[in-house]
N, CA, C and O of each residue as an XYZ file, in Angstrom:
796
protein
N       4.647     16.201    -33.611
C       4.269     14.737    -33.490
C       5.715     14.263    -33.077
O       6.766     14.570    -33.640
N       5.544     13.415    -31.929
C       6.901     12.787    -31.617
C       7.369     11.707    -32.456
O       6.544     10.964    -32.987
N       8.656     11.540    -32.635
C       9.283     10.433    -33.330
C       8.823      8.934    -33.042
O       8.416      8.508    -31.961
N       8.974      8.205    -34.257
C       8.716      7.034    -33.662
C       9.348      6.030    -33.002
O      10.572      5.989    -33.133
N       8.806      5.188    -32.307
C       9.924      4.088    -31.436
C      10.773      3.098    -32.146
O      10.073      2.603    -33.029
N      11.877      2.626    -32.157
C      12.293      1.592    -32.472
C      11.398      0.296    -33.327
O      11.619     -0.207    -34.429
N      10.350      0.025    -32.341
C       9.455     -1.210    -32.591
C       8.765     -0.457    -33.462
O       8.190     -1.166    -34.287
N       8.553      0.922    -33.643
C       7.662      1.256    -35.149
C       8.274      0.987    -36.500
O       7.941      0.136    -37.325
N       9.174      1.826    -36.556
C      10.202      1.690    -37.976
C      11.751      1.029    -37.637
O      12.422      0.956    -38.666
N      12.246      0.683    -36.781
C      13.073     -0.227    -36.371
C      14.375      0.557    -35.727
O      15.552      0.206    -35.645
N      13.533      2.043    -35.204
C      14.851      2.903    -34.672
C      14.127      3.647    -34.006
O      12.948      3.853    -34.291
N      14.919      4.320    -32.713
C      14.421      5.443    -31.905
C      14.682      6.689    -32.670
O      14.099      7.765    -32.539
N      15.821      6.333    -33.638
C      16.389      8.103    -34.114
C      16.146      7.509    -35.478
O      15.399      6.643    -35.935
N      17.030      8.279    -35.922
C      17.076      8.106    -37.694
C      18.038      7.626    -38.110
O      18.595      8.054    -39.121
N      18.469      6.598    -37.407
C      19.969      5.717    -37.719
C      19.279      4.969    -39.268
O      18.185      5.222    -39.770
N      20.245      4.083    -39.724
C      19.669      3.364    -40.977
C      19.517      1.869    -40.151
O      20.364      1.693    -39.275
N      18.673      0.954    -40.321
C      18.544      0.106    -40.352
C      18.423     -1.066    -41.492
O      18.032     -0.784    -42.625
N      18.841     -2.605    -41.059
C      18.635     -3.288    -42.099
C      17.011     -4.045    -41.904
O      16.514     -4.467    -40.860
N      16.538     -4.040    -43.020
C      15.185     -4.896    -43.338
C      15.394     -5.431    -44.222
O      16.423     -5.424    -44.897
N      14.029     -6.230    -44.431
C      13.840     -7.747    -45.534
C      13.766     -6.986    -46.417
O      13.162     -5.914    -46.445
N      14.721     -7.764    -47.659
C      14.743     -7.486    -48.605
C      16.086     -6.730    -49.296
O      16.451     -6.834    -50.467
N      16.647     -6.019    -48.329
C      17.767     -5.251    -48.278
C      18.767     -5.855    -49.002
O      18.625     -7.071    -49.128
N      19.784     -5.340    -49.541
C      21.352     -5.855    -50.123
C      21.936     -5.445    -49.043
O      21.357     -4.568    -48.402
N      23.105     -5.914    -48.603
C      24.509     -5.914    -47.852
C      25.624     -5.946    -48.162
O      25.454     -6.336    -49.317
N      26.308     -5.882    -48.097
C      27.620     -6.310    -48.174
C      28.695     -6.459    -47.015
O      29.153     -5.505    -46.387
N      28.980     -7.584    -46.850
C      29.561     -7.896    -45.289
C      31.195     -8.057    -46.127
O      31.446     -8.514    -47.242
N      32.014     -7.544    -45.189
C      33.565     -7.797    -45.462
C      34.037     -8.436    -44.303
O      33.482     -7.969    -43.308
N      34.846     -9.323    -44.044
C      35.135     -9.877    -43.251
C      36.878     -9.631    -43.146
O      37.439    -10.673    -43.486
N      37.713     -8.708    -42.828
C      39.222     -8.422    -43.337
C      40.040     -9.895    -43.315
O      39.873    -10.786    -42.482
N      40.948     -9.906    -44.431
C      41.798    -10.810    -44.488
C      40.900    -12.270    -44.816
O      41.559    -13.288    -44.607
N      39.953    -12.415    -45.140
C      39.304    -13.546    -45.010
C      38.165    -13.361    -46.128
O      36.981    -13.252    -45.810
N      38.580    -13.336    -47.380
C      37.685    -13.238    -48.446
C      36.747    -14.270    -48.851
O      35.784    -14.086    -49.596
N      37.108    -15.426    -48.283
C      35.885    -16.185    -48.686
C      34.412    -15.993    -47.689
O      33.298    -16.512    -47.761
N      34.929    -15.145    -46.899
C      33.788    -14.932    -45.843
C      33.034    -13.662    -46.238
O      31.961    -13.370    -45.710
N      33.694    -12.815    -47.299
C      33.359    -11.514    -47.481
C      32.261    -11.728    -48.854
O      32.499    -12.503    -49.781
N      31.269    -11.032    -48.770
C      30.020    -11.464    -49.644
C      28.686    -10.344    -49.863
O      28.121     -9.808    -48.909
N      28.401    -10.167    -50.979
C      27.469     -9.190    -51.117
C      25.931    -10.352    -50.649
O      26.105    -11.557    -50.835
N      24.941    -10.016    -50.240
C      24.070    -10.681    -50.188
C      22.358     -9.918    -49.672
O      22.231     -8.842    -49.086
N      21.468    -10.647    -50.009
C      19.979     -9.608    -49.924
C      19.485    -10.732    -48.663
O      19.484    -11.963    -48.626
N      19.043     -9.596    -47.595
C      18.480     -9.698    -46.742
C      17.222    -10.957    -46.766
O      16.183    -10.479    -47.220
N      17.122    -12.025    -46.491
C      15.302    -12.779    -46.908
C      14.066    -11.793    -46.311
O      14.214    -10.728    -45.712
N      12.836    -12.455    -46.647
C      11.753    -12.113    -46.226
C      11.562    -11.971    -44.529
O      10.930    -11.034    -44.042
N      12.073    -12.828    -43.869
C      12.137    -12.628    -42.270
C      13.287    -11.823    -41.617
O      13.305    -11.752    -40.389
N      14.272    -11.196    -42.365
C      14.921    -10.322    -41.872
C      16.527    -11.238    -41.471
O      17.321    -10.930    -40.582
N      16.636    -12.383    -42.427
C      18.099    -13.181    -41.975
C      18.927    -13.597    -42.925
O      18.427    -14.367    -43.745
N      20.180    -13.283    -43.075
C      21.048    -13.354    -43.377
C      21.706    -15.006    -43.224
O      21.643    -15.655    -42.180
N      22.282    -15.452    -44.401
C      23.244    -16.841    -44.455
C      24.519    -16.892    -44.131
O      24.737    -17.284    -45.278
N      25.219    -16.876    -43.817
C      26.855    -16.709    -43.437
C      26.974    -18.093    -43.574
O      26.132    -18.963    -43.350
N      28.599    -18.226    -44.133
C      29.818    -19.338    -44.232
C      29.989    -19.789    -42.689
O      29.738    -19.045    -41.742
N      30.416    -21.007    -42.586
C      30.607    -21.407    -41.256
C      29.444    -21.154    -39.799
O      29.122    -22.005    -38.970
N      29.037    -19.816    -39.867
C      27.860    -19.489    -38.399
C      26.781    -20.214    -39.006
O      26.314    -21.154    -38.363
N      26.127    -19.841    -40.548
C      25.084    -20.345    -40.643
C      23.924    -18.857    -40.728
O      24.142    -17.785    -41.293
N      22.629    -19.307    -39.915
C      21.652    -18.040    -40.079
C      21.833    -17.041    -39.525
O      21.695    -17.391    -38.353
N      22.143    -15.570    -39.510
C      22.301    -14.738    -38.446
C      20.826    -13.687    -38.519
O      20.649    -13.273    -39.664
N      19.923    -13.273    -37.653
C      19.085    -12.590    -37.627
C      19.579    -11.154    -38.182
O      20.639    -10.916    -37.603
N      19.224    -10.003    -39.143
C      20.010     -9.087    -39.560
C      18.838     -8.022    -39.583
O      19.184     -6.877    -39.290
N      17.547     -8.219    -39.878
C      16.405     -7.502    -39.652
C      16.405     -6.678    -38.409
O      16.719     -7.226    -37.353
N      16.072     -5.362    -38.431
C      16.052     -4.239    -37.209
C      16.942     -3.973    -36.781
O      16.890     -3.347    -35.723
N      18.452     -4.357    -37.464
C      19.525     -4.092    -36.877
C      20.562     -2.703    -37.712
O      20.395     -2.164    -38.806
N      21.560     -2.488    -36.708
C      22.264     -1.531    -37.866
C      23.309     -2.273    -38.198
O      23.433     -3.429    -37.796
N      24.217     -1.644    -39.014
C      25.363     -2.487    -39.830
C      26.100     -2.894    -38.731
O      26.147     -4.058    -38.333
N      26.862     -1.649    -38.074
C      27.455     -1.676    -36.595
C      26.998     -3.349    -35.817
O      27.611     -4.408    -35.685
N      25.763     -2.921    -35.476
C      25.214     -4.190    -34.731
C      25.503     -5.425    -34.970
O      25.893     -6.313    -34.213
N      25.230     -5.416    -36.341
C      25.163     -7.066    -37.354
C      26.502     -7.468    -37.524
O      26.828     -8.640    -37.706
N      27.517     -6.235    -37.450
C      28.791     -6.925    -37.606
C      29.619     -7.416    -36.533
O      30.613     -8.138    -36.605
N      28.925     -6.796    -35.298
C      29.282     -7.083    -34.241
C      28.975     -8.388    -33.419
O      29.571     -8.948    -32.499
N      27.419     -8.748    -34.337
C      27.395    -10.513    -34.052
C      27.871    -11.499    -34.561
O      28.060    -12.593    -34.029
N      28.242    -10.962    -36.319
C      29.122    -11.611    -36.735
C      30.654    -12.139    -36.003
O      31.225    -13.208    -35.791
N      30.877    -10.815    -35.798
C      32.234    -11.074    -35.046
C      32.041    -11.972    -33.818
O      33.025    -12.664    -33.557
N      31.051    -12.100    -33.064
C      31.397    -12.567    -31.776
C      30.712    -13.967    -32.515
O      31.046    -14.975    -31.892
N      29.815    -14.263    -33.721
C      29.813    -16.011    -33.513
C      31.343    -16.949    -34.499
O      31.735    -18.081    -34.781
N      31.725    -15.415    -34.687
C      32.958    -16.525    -35.914
C      34.361    -16.432    -34.984
O      35.388    -16.877    -35.495
N      34.442    -15.686    -33.209
C      35.533    -15.297    -32.822
C      35.835    -16.686    -31.736
O      35.109    -17.100    -30.832
N      37.008    -17.143    -32.143
C      37.585    -17.964    -31.315
C      37.550    -19.226    -32.314
O      38.537    -19.761    -32.819
N      36.298    -19.560    -32.477
C      36.101    -20.924    -33.514
C      36.698    -20.580    -34.502
O      37.889    -20.875    -34.397
N      36.473    -20.129    -35.362
C      36.824    -20.066    -36.972
C      37.847    -18.922    -37.394
O      38.654    -19.034    -38.317
N      37.689    -17.798    -36.573
C      38.876    -16.853    -36.587
C      39.611    -16.303    -35.325
O      39.117    -16.249    -34.199
N      40.914    -15.887    -35.692
C      41.307    -15.592    -34.376
C      40.826    -14.272    -33.960
O      40.362    -14.259    -32.820
N      40.817    -12.952    -34.708
C      40.671    -11.489    -34.046
C      39.802    -11.151    -35.367
O      40.238    -10.342    -36.187
N      38.567    -11.792    -35.545
C      37.295    -11.170    -36.913
C      37.376     -9.735    -37.095
O      37.215     -9.131    -36.034
N      37.550     -9.090    -37.981
C      37.294     -7.356    -38.074
C      36.442     -7.313    -38.959
O      37.002     -7.108    -40.036
N      34.948     -7.437    -39.098
C      33.581     -7.612    -39.802
C      32.955     -5.980    -40.028
O      32.634     -5.272    -39.074
N      32.876     -5.641    -41.167
C      32.024     -4.580    -41.358
C      31.118     -4.700    -42.564
O      31.416     -5.298    -43.599
N      29.697     -3.912    -42.263
C      28.548     -4.172    -43.273
C      28.149     -2.752    -43.436
O      28.031     -1.907    -42.549
N      27.965     -2.627    -44.696
C      27.489     -1.866    -45.927
C      26.171     -1.887    -46.433
O      26.054     -2.851    -47.190
N      24.908     -1.093    -46.315
C      24.079     -1.219    -46.478
C      23.756     -0.690    -48.109
O      23.786      0.512    -48.371
N      23.458     -1.687    -49.122
C      24.114     -1.344    -50.305
C      22.662     -0.563    -50.973
O      22.691      0.496    -51.601
N      21.605     -1.245    -50.711
C      20.212     -0.520    -51.212
C      19.190     -1.504    -49.938
O      19.440     -2.598    -49.432
N      18.000     -0.568    -49.732
C      17.468     -0.707    -48.713
C      16.130     -0.577    -49.159
O      16.081      0.550    -49.652
N      14.867     -1.185    -49.270
C      14.066     -1.536    -49.673
C      12.769     -1.264    -48.540
O      11.634     -0.868    -48.805
N      13.385     -1.641    -47.105
C      12.396     -1.118    -45.986
C      12.485     -0.121    -45.463
O      12.351     -0.248    -44.246
N      12.718      1.240    -45.901
C      13.168      2.175    -44.727
C      12.491      2.923    -46.062
O      13.193      3.548    -46.857
N      11.182      2.799    -46.200
C      10.196      4.233    -47.328
C       9.091      4.968    -46.738
O       8.469      4.579    -45.749
N       8.881      5.969    -47.330
C       7.708      6.322    -47.039
C       6.718      6.835    -48.216
O       6.943      7.521    -49.212
N       5.872      6.407    -47.858
C       4.397      6.394    -48.225
C       3.760      8.002    -49.102
O       2.856      8.652    -48.577
N       4.099      8.235    -49.816
C       3.266      9.849    -50.528
C       2.126      9.171    -51.551
O       2.211      8.287    -52.403
N       0.997     10.016    -51.059
C      -0.185      9.804    -51.711
C      -0.616     10.970    -52.002
O       0.032     11.970    -51.695
N      -1.825     11.035    -52.667
C      -3.075     12.025    -52.790
C      -2.423     12.993    -53.916
O      -1.604     12.681    -54.781
N      -2.980     14.178    -53.677
C      -2.902     14.921    -54.942
C      -1.074     15.665    -55.338
O      -0.733     16.827    -55.560
N      -0.214     14.295    -55.277
C       1.312     14.998    -55.704
C       1.370     14.305    -57.403
O       0.436     13.596    -57.778
N       2.449     14.577    -58.250
C       2.633     14.455    -59.464
C       2.936     13.169    -59.817
O       2.643     12.714    -60.923
N       3.725     12.298    -58.625
C       4.284     10.501    -58.799
C       3.615     10.282    -57.463
O       4.201     10.626    -56.437
N       2.397      9.718    -57.420
C       2.643      9.102    -55.838
C       3.183      8.077    -56.157
O       3.426      7.757    -57.321
N       3.596      7.042    -54.581
C       4.639      6.118    -54.505
C       5.441      5.946    -53.326
O       5.315      6.667    -52.336
N       6.355      4.898    -53.424
C       6.810      4.695    -52.089
C       8.351      5.270    -52.504
O       8.896      5.073    -53.590
N       8.968      6.102    -51.257
C      10.841      6.594    -51.958
C      11.442      6.206    -51.001
O      10.795      5.686    -50.092
N      12.626      6.310    -50.912
C      13.427      5.951    -49.874
C      13.662      6.841    -48.726
O      14.110      7.936    -49.063
N      13.472      6.665    -47.391
C      13.972      7.862    -46.308
C      15.216      7.889    -45.846
O      15.767      6.987    -45.215
N      15.799      9.218    -46.247
C      17.200      9.311    -45.905
C      16.925      9.841    -44.526
O      15.824      9.763    -43.981
N      18.345     10.560    -43.823
C      18.101     11.070    -42.579
C      17.851     12.270    -42.979
O      17.374     12.974    -42.089
N      17.976     12.720    -43.872
C      17.310     14.572    -43.759
C      16.350     14.502    -44.575
O      16.357     15.268    -45.539
N      15.354     13.632    -44.409
C      14.048     13.738    -45.210
C      12.971     14.240    -44.092
O      12.666     13.873    -42.958
N      12.572     15.218    -44.946
C      11.489     16.453    -44.058
C      10.382     15.937    -45.351
O      10.536     15.252    -46.362
N       8.923     16.830    -44.576
C       8.003     16.807    -45.249
C       8.099     17.647    -46.832
O       7.539     17.060    -47.757
N       8.595     18.614    -47.063
C       9.263     19.556    -47.968
C      10.036     18.864    -49.236
O       9.937     19.171    -50.424
N      10.806     17.875    -48.656
C      11.547     16.889    -49.438
C      10.915     15.725    -49.918
O      11.343     15.225    -50.958
N       9.825     15.141    -49.239
C       9.304     13.946    -49.201
C       8.289     14.324    -50.496
O       8.187     13.490    -51.396
N       7.605     15.481    -50.571
C       6.793     16.117    -51.476
C       7.527     16.250    -52.334
O       7.291     15.281    -53.056
N       8.702     17.109    -53.010
C       9.998     17.183    -53.910
C       9.869     15.271    -54.380
O       9.407     14.869    -55.448
N      10.176     14.764    -53.743
C      10.609     13.994    -54.301
C       9.349     12.886    -54.738
O       9.582     11.677    -54.727
N       8.467     13.239    -54.989
C       6.863     13.051    -55.547
C       6.799     13.680    -56.454
O       5.723     13.468    -57.013
N       7.735     14.810    -57.257
C       7.894     15.265    -57.975
C       6.709     17.005    -57.946
O       6.290     17.589    -58.945
N       6.492     17.365    -56.598
C       5.841     18.286    -56.231
C       4.233     17.418    -56.272
O       3.698     16.315    -56.384
N       3.994     18.896    -56.082
C       2.482     19.002    -55.609
C       1.284     18.624    -56.722
O       2.031     18.330    -57.655
N       0.028     18.447    -57.218
C      -1.010     18.101    -58.081
C      -1.471     19.144    -58.839
O      -1.471     20.099    -58.062
N      -1.762     19.418    -59.629
C      -2.711     20.464    -59.875
C      -3.587     21.150    -58.623
O      -3.488     22.286    -58.159
N      -4.658     19.834    -58.167
C      -5.649     20.511    -57.528
C      -5.172     19.865    -55.917
O      -5.946     19.419    -55.070
N      -3.902     19.960    -55.835
C      -3.806     19.789    -54.112
C      -4.017     20.931    -53.450
O      -3.980     22.047    -53.969
N      -4.307     20.627    -51.969
C      -4.826     21.668    -51.332
C      -3.834     21.801    -50.446
O      -3.655     20.779    -49.783
N      -2.914     22.963    -50.125
C      -1.747     23.046    -49.900
C      -1.865     22.908    -47.996
O      -1.052     22.414    -47.215
N      -3.469     23.690    -47.671
C      -3.217     23.427    -46.380
C      -3.386     21.964    -45.187
O      -2.999     21.641    -44.064
N      -4.405     21.303    -46.560
C      -4.587     19.653    -45.877
C      -3.457     18.958    -46.317
O      -3.427     18.839    -47.542
N      -2.225     18.306    -45.526
C      -1.175     17.595    -45.539
C      -1.489     16.934    -44.693
O      -1.929     17.530    -43.710
N      -1.431     15.366    -44.628
C      -1.444     14.863    -43.629
C      -0.527     13.889    -43.594
O      -0.408     13.120    -44.547
N       0.208     13.801    -42.533
C       0.865     12.643    -42.022
C       0.807     11.808    -41.443
O       1.099     12.330    -40.367
N       0.607     10.511    -41.158
C       0.238      9.206    -40.982
C       1.462      7.988    -40.067
O       2.019      6.969    -40.475
N       1.492      8.570    -38.958
C       2.531      7.782    -37.982
C       1.982      6.671    -37.042
O       0.921      6.824    -36.437
N       2.537      5.847    -36.968
C       2.289      4.953    -35.805
C       3.783      4.895    -34.594
O       4.923      4.470    -34.778
N       3.213      5.443    -33.522
C       4.218      5.859    -32.198
C       3.992      4.980    -30.861
O       3.315      5.286    -29.879
N       4.929      3.515    -31.147
C       4.717      3.112    -29.738
C       3.141      2.079    -30.053
O       2.362      1.667    -29.193
N       3.084      1.937    -31.141
C       1.618      0.697    -31.346
C       0.698      2.005    -31.632
O      -0.224      1.764    -32.410
N       0.756      3.188    -31.212
C      -0.720      4.468    -30.916
C      -0.435      5.041    -32.999
O       0.671      5.305    -33.469
N      -1.457      5.067    -33.610
C      -2.054      5.840    -34.598
C      -1.874      7.369    -34.178
O      -2.316      7.836    -33.129
N      -1.331      7.914    -34.915
C      -1.400      9.191    -34.969
C      -1.258      9.819    -36.101
O      -0.496      9.260    -36.889
N      -1.996     11.324    -36.637
C      -1.942     12.101    -38.025
C      -1.678     13.210    -37.199
O      -2.083     13.341    -36.045
N      -0.785     14.229    -38.015
C      -0.387     15.375    -38.325
C      -1.322     16.487    -39.371
O      -1.439     16.230    -40.569
N      -1.897     17.623    -38.805
C      -1.893     18.091    -40.331
C      -1.179     18.935    -40.393
O      -0.605     19.321    -39.374
N      -0.963     19.515    -41.602
C       0.279     20.579    -41.851
C      -0.125     21.439    -42.942
O      -0.715     20.966    -43.913
N       0.077     22.333    -42.873
C       0.065     23.747    -44.405
C       1.137     24.097    -44.793
O       1.807     24.942    -44.200
N       1.597     23.349    -46.158
C       2.759     23.501    -47.100
C       3.253     24.773    -47.204
O       4.416     25.154    -47.345
N       1.871     25.597    -47.089
C       2.687     27.212    -47.720
C       3.141     27.848    -46.446
O       4.005     28.725    -46.431
N       2.516     27.370    -45.327
C       2.759     28.105    -44.050
C       4.464     27.888    -44.029
O       5.142     28.882    -43.771
N       5.160     26.561    -44.307
C       6.121     25.990    -43.855
C       7.103     26.609    -44.914
O       8.197     27.005    -44.513
N       6.830     26.697    -46.015
C       7.399     27.452    -47.033
C       7.548     28.612    -46.647
O       8.744     28.858    -46.490
N       6.607     29.817    -46.318
C       6.805     30.893    -45.422
C       7.471     31.122    -44.403
O       7.545     32.265    -43.953
N       8.261     29.796    -43.679
C       9.042     30.297    -42.899
C       7.775     30.167    -41.145
O       8.249     30.219    -40.010
N       6.850     30.069    -41.321
C       5.720     30.454    -40.592
C       6.122     28.839    -39.121
O       6.033     29.216    -37.952
N       6.411     27.665    -39.290
C       7.199     26.460    -38.567
C       7.657     26.076    -39.270
O       7.559     26.101    -40.497
N       8.678     25.331    -38.115
C       9.611     24.238    -38.734
C       9.109     23.288    -40.017
O       7.914     22.993    -40.045
N      10.023     22.782    -41.122
C       9.373     21.492    -41.714
C       9.807     20.076    -41.046
O      10.884     19.696    -40.587
N       8.330     19.342    -41.196
C       8.749     18.449    -39.787
C       9.368     16.999    -40.720
O       9.054     16.654    -41.859
N      10.286     16.385    -39.810
C      10.783     15.665    -40.092
C       9.893     14.280    -40.842
O       8.774     14.081    -40.371
N      10.249     13.569    -41.702
C       9.984     12.050    -42.028
C      10.827     11.151    -41.339
O      12.031     11.320    -41.145
N       9.933      9.890    -40.864
C      10.749      8.605    -40.840
C      10.093      7.667    -41.324
O       8.867      7.753    -41.389
N      10.715      6.648    -41.736
C      10.392      5.540    -42.007
C       8.820      4.778    -41.957
O       8.394      4.580    -40.819
N       8.311      4.524    -42.623
C       6.847      3.870    -42.393
C       6.104      5.077    -42.564
O       5.033      4.658    -43.003
N       6.017      6.323    -42.485
C       5.038      7.093    -42.357
C       4.853      7.356    -43.827
O       5.637      7.480    -44.768
N       3.333      7.403    -43.678
C       2.342      7.682    -44.881
C       2.038      9.441    -44.905
O       1.644     10.020    -43.893
N       2.282     10.138    -46.184
C       2.025     11.392    -46.291
C       1.049     11.368    -47.439
O       1.285     10.704    -48.449
N      -0.179     12.172    -47.278
C      -1.624     12.389    -48.046
C      -1.766     13.965    -48.096
O      -1.879     14.721    -47.131
N      -1.734     14.283    -49.428
C      -1.657     15.270    -49.852
C      -3.015     15.770    -50.429
O      -3.376     15.526    -51.580
N      -3.826     16.583    -49.413
C      -5.502     16.951    -49.944
C      -5.547     17.475    -51.062
O      -4.729     18.064    -51.769
N      -6.916     17.112    -51.174
C      -7.703     17.867    -52.773
C      -8.155     18.870    -52.768
O      -8.311     19.058    -51.561
N      -8.531     19.776    -53.290
C      -8.883     21.499    -52.894
C     -10.006     21.513    -54.374
O      -9.787     21.812    -55.548
N     -11.109     21.094    -53.737
C     -12.341     21.071    -54.336
C     -12.643     22.440    -55.321
O     -13.458     22.497    -56.242
N     -11.818     23.424    -54.883
C     -12.189     25.054    -55.227
C     -11.347     24.831    -56.753
O     -11.880     24.865    -57.863
N      -9.723     24.568    -56.424
C      -9.331     24.493    -57.740
C     -10.226     23.623    -58.619
O     -10.827     24.044    -59.607
N     -10.253     22.500    -58.213
C     -11.166     21.842    -59.544
C     -12.461     22.281    -60.094
O     -12.931     22.049    -61.208
N     -12.978     22.990    -59.069
C     -14.268     23.627    -59.662
C     -13.829     24.768    -60.494
O     -14.562     25.118    -61.419
N     -12.789     25.348    -60.286
C     -12.157     26.581    -61.070
C     -11.793     26.029    -62.699
O     -12.087     26.283    -63.867
N     -11.030     25.194    -61.969
C     -10.523     24.182    -63.773
C     -12.033     24.261    -64.509
O     -12.211     25.049    -65.438
N     -12.978     23.487    -64.080
C     -13.934     23.139    -64.686
C     -14.618     24.070    -65.082
O     -15.068     23.812    -66.198
N     -14.910     25.009    -64.721
C     -15.482     26.441    -65.007
C     -14.844     27.274    -66.451
O     -15.474     27.762    -67.390
N     -13.243     27.210    -66.186
C     -12.475     27.812    -66.901
C     -12.755     27.122    -68.160
O     -12.923     27.726    -69.220
N     -12.815     25.494    -67.999
C     -13.051     24.953    -69.210
C     -14.371     25.536    -70.404
O     -14.283     25.673    -71.624
N     -15.040     25.678    -69.878
C     -16.284     26.243    -70.397
C     -16.239     27.665    -70.514
O     -17.232     27.978    -71.171
N     -15.504     28.811    -70.169
C     -15.529     29.650    -70.647
C     -15.617     30.381    -71.858
O     -16.008     31.521    -72.107
N     -15.029     29.192    -72.757
C     -15.082     30.187    -74.222
C     -16.566     30.182    -74.730
O     -16.829     31.017    -75.596
N     -17.711     29.232    -74.247
C     -18.819     29.513    -74.005
C     -19.319     30.883    -73.743
O     -20.170     31.531    -74.352
N     -18.717     31.135    -72.868
C     -19.628     32.399    -72.144
C     -19.068     33.717    -72.827
O     -17.890     33.774    -73.180
N     -20.113     34.975    -73.036
C     -20.003     35.874    -73.363
C     -19.251     37.155    -73.040
O     -18.811     38.067    -73.741
N     -19.257     36.811    -71.224
C     -18.898     37.960    -70.472
C     -17.893     37.180    -69.798
O     -17.828     35.951    -69.829
N     -16.838     38.227    -68.974
C     -15.301     37.808    -68.164
C     -16.024     37.163    -67.233
O     -17.155     37.460    -66.848
N     -15.182     36.058    -66.798
C     -15.272     35.356    -65.829
C     -14.213     35.427    -64.890
O     -13.022     35.229    -65.127
N     -14.741     35.727    -63.794
C     -13.765     36.194    -62.652
C     -14.386     34.932    -61.438
O     -15.539     34.544    -61.252
N     -13.025     34.512    -60.726
C     -13.705     33.327    -59.773
C     -12.356     33.701    -58.740
O     -11.171     33.985    -58.916
N     -13.590     33.461    -57.164
C     -12.649     33.793    -55.887
C     -11.908     32.737    -55.550
O     -12.676     31.990    -54.944
N     -11.051     32.346    -55.590
C     -10.094     31.204    -54.447
C      -9.740     31.591    -53.778
O      -9.320     32.747    -53.723
N      -9.755     30.493    -52.663
C      -9.130     30.624    -51.067
C      -7.602     30.351    -51.560
O      -6.682     30.338    -50.742
């Protein structure tokens, strides 16, 4: 599957972007009154002393630092040197659902892959279908789905696909495994040995 565009998740590649409700640290070298930690508001903006509201959403830390430097230069600070650190991000997440131990939202790192995403959710559930793992992604406004076989990836038959912010990973359910569990639960009631064939 192709990587999503910047408009889909804020970046054409795997760089880290600032998003709504992220916490950042702004450092203006030599001007401690302008240096502070702050949370990006719901519309992707921050409020800075002297220069007012600044759009931060969808920008890298260096892009935001450049914007703040340009707003400060000349009028307030002679030669501003601004650095931005992203302290915590709630906007760069992947949704992991289905037959995993702990479904939920997990932060996306630059090294996130399908196997690492599943591991973040504490691994596959008891009834997971390893051949039915779907990644849902939006690329340039188009919704796409890719079907993956985790067992094949583990055996090295093909590469572990990268995971991007806003992806949704859904691990399918195996009816055969569920049926086997139900049959096994009845086995004490049976007088003869039980044999089941699983895929």
